[in-house]
C-alpha positions as CSV (number, residue, x, y, z in Angstrom):
1,M,87.9,205.2,168.5
2,E,87.9,201.2,168.3
3,I,87.2,201.0,164.5
4,F,90.4,204.3,163.9
5,R,92.4,201.7,166.2
6,N,91.2,198.6,163.7
7,F,91.6,200.5,160.7
8,I,95.3,201.1,161.9
9,V,96.0,197.7,162.8
10,M,94.5,196.1,159.4
11,V,96.7,199.0,157.8
12,S,99.6,197.3,159.5
13,T,99.2,194.1,158.5
14,I,99.0,194.8,155.1
15,V,102.1,196.6,155.2
16,G,104.0,193.6,156.9
17,C,102.6,191.7,154.1
18,F,104.3,193.9,151.9
19,V,107.2,193.7,153.7
20,G,107.7,189.9,153.6
21,W,106.5,189.6,149.9
22,E,109.5,192.0,149.2
23,I,112.1,190.1,151.3
24,A,111.5,186.7,150.6
25,P,112.7,186.7,147.3
26,A,116.2,188.1,148.8
27,Y,116.5,184.4,150.4
28,S,116.3,181.1,148.9
29,W,114.8,179.7,151.4
30,M,111.8,182.2,152.0
31,E,111.2,182.3,148.5
32,A,110.5,178.6,148.6
33,N,108.0,179.1,151.3
34,I,107.0,183.0,150.2
35,Y,103.5,182.5,151.1
36,S,104.6,181.5,154.7
37,V,106.9,184.1,155.1
38,V,103.9,186.5,153.9
39,F,101.8,185.2,156.7
40,L,104.7,185.4,159.5
41,F,105.5,189.1,158.3
42,G,101.8,190.0,158.7
43,A,101.4,188.1,161.9
44,T,104.1,189.9,163.1
45,F,102.8,192.9,162.4
46,W,99.6,192.3,163.6
47,L,100.7,191.6,166.8
48,L,102.9,194.8,167.1
49,S,100.2,197.3,165.7
50,S,97.9,195.6,168.6
51,I,99.7,195.8,171.9
52,L,101.0,199.6,170.3
53,T,97.6,200.8,169.2
54,R,95.9,199.9,172.4
55,Y,98.1,201.7,174.4
56,F,98.4,204.9,172.6
57,M,94.6,204.8,172.4
58,E,94.2,204.3,176.3
59,T,97.0,207.2,176.9
60,F,94.8,209.7,174.3
61,V,91.5,208.9,175.7
62,K,92.5,209.5,179.0
63,Y,94.1,212.6,177.8
64,F,91.4,213.8,175.8
65,R,89.1,213.2,178.9
66,R,91.0,215.0,181.6
67,N,91.8,218.2,179.7
68,P,89.7,221.0,178.7
69,P,89.3,221.8,174.5
70,V,91.4,224.5,174.5
71,V,94.4,222.2,176.1
72,I,93.4,219.5,173.5
73,L,93.8,221.6,170.4
74,R,97.1,222.9,171.7
75,S,98.4,219.4,172.0
76,F,97.1,218.4,168.3
77,A,98.7,221.4,167.2
78,V,102.1,220.2,168.8
79,V,101.8,216.7,167.4
80,V,101.1,217.9,164.1
81,L,104.1,220.3,164.1
82,S,106.4,217.3,165.8
83,A,105.5,214.9,162.9
84,I,106.1,217.3,160.1
85,V,109.6,218.1,161.4
86,G,110.2,214.5,161.8
87,Y,108.6,213.4,158.4
88,L,110.9,216.2,156.9
89,F,114.0,215.5,159.1
90,F,114.1,211.8,157.9
91,M,113.6,212.7,154.0
92,P,117.1,212.8,153.6
93,V,118.1,209.9,155.6
94,S,115.8,208.4,153.4
95,G,117.6,209.2,150.4
96,W,121.0,208.3,151.5
97,L,119.8,204.4,152.2
98,K,118.4,204.5,148.7
99,N,121.7,205.8,147.4
100,I,123.8,202.8,149.8
101,A,121.2,200.2,148.6
102,G,122.2,201.0,145.2
103,E,125.7,200.4,146.0
104,Y,125.1,196.7,146.9
105,S,123.0,195.2,144.1
106,D,125.2,192.2,144.6
107,V,123.6,191.5,147.8
108,E,120.3,191.5,147.1
109,W,118.7,190.8,150.6
110,F,120.5,193.5,152.1
111,Q,119.9,195.9,149.4
112,K,115.6,194.9,149.7
113,S,116.1,195.7,153.3
114,L,117.9,199.0,152.6
115,E,114.8,200.1,149.9
116,I,111.9,199.1,152.4
117,L,113.6,200.4,155.2
118,A,114.1,203.9,153.0
119,L,110.7,203.9,152.1
120,F,109.0,203.7,155.3
121,L,111.5,205.7,157.5
122,P,109.9,209.2,157.2
123,F,106.8,207.8,158.2
124,L,108.0,206.1,161.3
125,G,110.1,209.1,162.0
126,A,107.0,211.2,162.0
127,V,105.2,209.2,164.2
128,F,108.2,208.5,166.6
129,I,108.7,212.6,166.5
130,G,105.0,213.2,167.1
131,W,104.7,210.9,169.7
132,V,108.1,212.5,171.7
133,G,106.1,216.3,171.1
134,F,102.9,214.7,172.7
135,V,104.4,213.3,176.0
136,L,106.7,216.4,176.4
137,F,103.4,218.4,176.5
138,K,102.2,216.0,178.3
139,E,104.6,216.1,180.8
140,G,103.8,219.9,181.4
141,I,107.2,220.8,179.5
142,S,105.8,224.4,179.2
143,N,104.9,226.1,182.1
144,L,101.9,228.2,180.1
145,W,100.3,224.9,179.5
146,E,100.6,223.2,182.7
147,V,97.7,221.1,183.4
148,V,96.2,221.4,186.8
149,P,94.5,217.5,187.8
150,P,90.9,217.6,188.3
151,K,89.1,216.7,191.5
152,V,86.7,214.3,191.7
153,V,84.3,215.4,194.7
154,D,82.4,213.3,197.0
155,T,78.8,213.8,198.7
156,S,80.6,214.5,202.1
157,A,82.7,217.2,201.0
158,L,79.9,219.2,199.0
159,L,77.7,218.7,202.6
160,S,81.1,220.0,204.4
161,K,81.9,223.9,205.2
162,K,85.3,223.0,204.6
163,F,84.5,222.5,200.9
164,E,83.2,225.9,200.8
165,V,85.6,227.6,202.4
166,L,88.7,226.4,200.3
167,L,86.5,227.1,197.2
168,S,86.1,231.0,198.7
169,F,89.9,231.2,198.7
170,K,90.3,229.9,195.5
171,V,92.4,226.7,196.5
172,L,90.9,224.2,194.4
173,E,92.4,224.6,190.8
174,G,91.4,222.7,188.2
175,K,88.2,221.3,186.7
176,I,85.7,220.1,189.6
177,V,84.2,216.7,188.7
178,L,81.0,215.2,190.0
179,L,79.3,211.7,189.6
180,N,75.9,211.6,188.8
181,T,75.6,209.2,191.7
182,V,76.9,211.9,193.8
183,L,73.6,214.1,192.7
184,R,71.2,210.9,193.4
185,E,72.9,210.7,196.8
186,L,72.2,214.4,197.5
187,A,68.6,214.4,196.2
188,L,68.0,211.5,199.0
189,L,69.6,213.3,201.6
190,S,67.4,216.3,201.0
191,E,64.9,214.2,202.4
192,L,66.4,214.1,205.7
193,P,65.5,217.2,208.0
194,S,68.7,217.0,209.2
195,K,70.8,217.3,206.2
196,R,68.2,219.5,204.1
197,K,70.0,222.4,205.3
198,A,73.5,221.6,204.5
199,V,71.9,219.5,200.9
200,L,70.6,223.1,199.9
201,N,73.9,224.7,200.2
202,A,75.8,222.1,198.4
203,L,73.6,222.4,195.3
204,K,73.9,226.4,195.5
205,I,77.6,225.6,195.8
206,I,77.4,223.5,192.4
207,K,75.2,225.6,190.6
208,D,78.2,228.5,191.3
209,M,80.9,226.0,190.4
210,D,82.2,225.3,186.9
211,V,81.4,221.6,187.3
212,I,81.9,218.5,184.9
213,E,79.2,215.8,185.2
214,V,79.8,212.3,184.5
215,D,78.5,208.8,184.4
216,P,81.0,206.4,186.2
217,L,80.0,203.7,184.3
218,N,81.7,205.5,181.8
219,Y,85.1,204.3,183.7
220,T,84.2,201.6,186.0
221,K,81.3,198.8,186.4
222,S,81.0,199.0,190.4
223,D,77.8,200.4,191.8
224,E,79.6,201.3,195.1
225,V,79.8,205.4,194.8
226,D,83.1,205.2,196.9
227,V,84.6,203.1,194.5
228,Q,83.3,204.6,191.7
229,L,85.2,208.0,192.9
230,I,88.5,206.2,193.5
231,E,88.0,204.6,189.6
232,V,87.1,207.9,188.3
233,A,90.0,209.9,189.7
234,K,92.1,207.2,188.8
235,A,91.2,207.1,185.2
236,L,91.4,210.8,184.8
237,E,94.7,210.8,186.7
238,G,92.6,213.5,189.3
239,R,92.3,213.9,193.0
240,V,89.3,212.6,195.2
241,V,88.0,215.5,197.4
242,T,86.2,214.1,200.4
243,A,85.4,214.5,204.1
244,D,85.2,210.4,204.6
245,R,88.1,209.1,206.3
246,A,87.4,205.8,205.1
247,V,87.2,207.2,201.3
248,A,90.1,209.1,202.0
249,G,91.8,205.7,203.3
250,M,90.7,203.6,200.3
251,A,92.1,206.0,197.7
252,R,95.7,206.0,199.6
253,S,95.8,202.4,199.5
254,L,95.2,202.1,195.7
255,K,97.4,205.1,195.1
256,V,95.1,208.0,194.4
257,D,96.0,211.4,195.2
258,V,93.1,212.6,198.2
259,I,92.3,215.8,199.8
260,D,91.1,214.9,202.9
261,L,89.2,217.7,204.3
262,T,89.1,216.0,207.9
263,E,93.2,216.6,207.8
264,L,92.7,220.2,207.3
265,N,92.7,223.1,210.2
266,I,89.6,224.9,209.5
267,T,87.5,225.3,212.2
268,E,84.7,227.6,214.3
269,D,86.0,229.5,217.0
270,L,83.1,229.0,219.0
271,K,84.3,229.9,222.7
272,V,82.0,229.1,226.1
273,G,79.0,231.1,226.0
274,D,78.6,231.2,222.4
275,V,75.1,230.3,221.1
276,V,74.9,228.0,218.1
277,E,72.2,226.1,215.8
278,V,72.6,222.9,215.2
279,I,70.7,219.5,214.7
280,P,71.2,216.1,216.7
281,V,72.0,213.1,214.5
282,K,72.1,210.5,216.9
283,R,71.8,209.8,220.8
284,G,75.1,209.9,222.9
285,R,76.9,207.7,225.1
286,E,75.0,208.3,228.2
287,K,70.9,208.5,229.0
288,D,69.5,211.9,227.7
289,Q,72.4,212.8,225.7
290,Y,72.4,213.8,221.9
291,V,75.3,214.4,219.4
292,A,75.3,217.1,217.3
293,Y,78.1,218.3,214.4
294,T,79.1,221.9,213.3
295,E,79.2,222.8,209.8
296,F,82.7,222.5,210.3
297,G,82.3,218.7,211.5
298,N,83.2,219.3,215.5
299,M,81.0,217.7,217.7
300,V,78.4,219.0,220.2
301,V,77.4,217.3,222.9
302,I,73.7,218.1,224.5
303,P,72.3,216.7,227.5
304,F,68.4,216.8,227.3
305,K,65.5,214.7,228.8
306,R,63.1,215.1,225.9
307,D,63.2,213.9,222.4
308,I,65.2,216.6,220.1
309,L,66.5,213.8,217.7
310,E,66.3,215.3,214.0
311,K,65.2,218.6,215.5
312,R,66.8,221.9,215.0
313,V,67.8,223.5,218.3
314,R,69.6,226.3,219.2
315,V,72.1,225.7,222.3
316,K,74.7,227.4,224.5
317,I,78.3,226.1,224.6
318,T,79.8,225.5,228.2
319,N,82.5,223.7,227.7
320,V,85.1,222.9,224.8
321,T,87.5,220.3,224.5
322,P,90.2,220.2,221.8
323,T,90.9,216.5,220.2
324,E,93.0,215.0,217.7
325,V,90.7,216.0,215.5
326,G,89.1,218.7,216.3
327,K,87.0,219.9,218.9
328,V,84.4,218.4,220.7
329,Y,81.6,221.3,222.5
330,F,79.5,220.4,225.4
331,A,76.3,222.6,225.5
332,V,73.2,223.1,227.4
333,L,70.0,223.4,225.1
334,V,68.1,227.1,224.7
335,E,65.5,226.9,222.3
336,V,64.2,224.0,219.9
337,L,63.2,225.5,216.5
338,G,61.7,222.7,214.9
339,G,59.1,219.5,215.8
340,E,56.0,219.7,217.9
341,G,55.4,219.7,221.5
342,D,59.1,220.0,222.3
343,E,59.8,223.8,221.9
344,G,60.6,224.5,225.7
345,K,64.0,225.6,227.4
346,G,65.8,223.0,229.8
347,G,68.5,220.5,230.5
348,N,70.8,219.8,233.1
349,E,74.7,220.5,232.8
350,N,75.9,217.0,232.6
351,H,79.0,217.5,230.4
352,S,80.1,213.5,229.9
353,F,79.4,211.5,227.1
């Protein structure tokens, strides 16, 4: 792509030199400094083409990365047809300018200017109308070819039950983008007993999805996964999907669209007396107290005197407390399903943190 851009800049510079060479004889002061004029025109065309081609190339590259091949082919067809229309439209205008130029043979500078304009006008018109066609197509003027922003999914979303629910209801339209650094995070988390089941479920979901894996280093130099997610989403004009409030806040601060799963009112409907399996992942605020989380991210507080950290347990719900971010379940231990020497029943019913 950079080679193509350099070629266009080189051709534009040559055209600028040609224009300067043709116009200079029309002015005595220019003709006396014809090489300086040629250099000035060449430098001007070089500068303008460098700026414009960089903008156009960045737009095209971003567009190609974001869209599937079928949309790219359609947009290419629109650009070609628009360019042909522009060329055919400006051809008669070019002929009209040539006729006018012939009537002003006594004003050499004006005649030369019209002749040069008439020479390049069809090509400039083709480029202009082609670009207009591309922009209109890109903005989705045709509902048949409307482009859905891709979704860049992080590790917390893949481990969230809410993400699986959204997929089952086909709410997340468009391409699903996964960073290879996110996949490496999943591999590391699979070594933790408390995360192994969720990771296996996430890998099953990935296998069933139409996923595009990308290398974030093609979009950013950062080695922080959270930053990589946001930079890739920004480059692809997509949306970040996360169950991490910190990532969601960072994305919003950088004006990147985000789907924050923690804000979605999707939860299990556990009642007092229900039995559920969880894995305590940390100790509570009080002694002999453990905290686990349900598949939908709601907190479960479990009082128990023996060590059950990182072990799968079966608990019975004794109390449900609604909060601003979900529900907090208080439970008593029914059975330890994982670990050695901790199997048994017991516990007290102290429902405080």
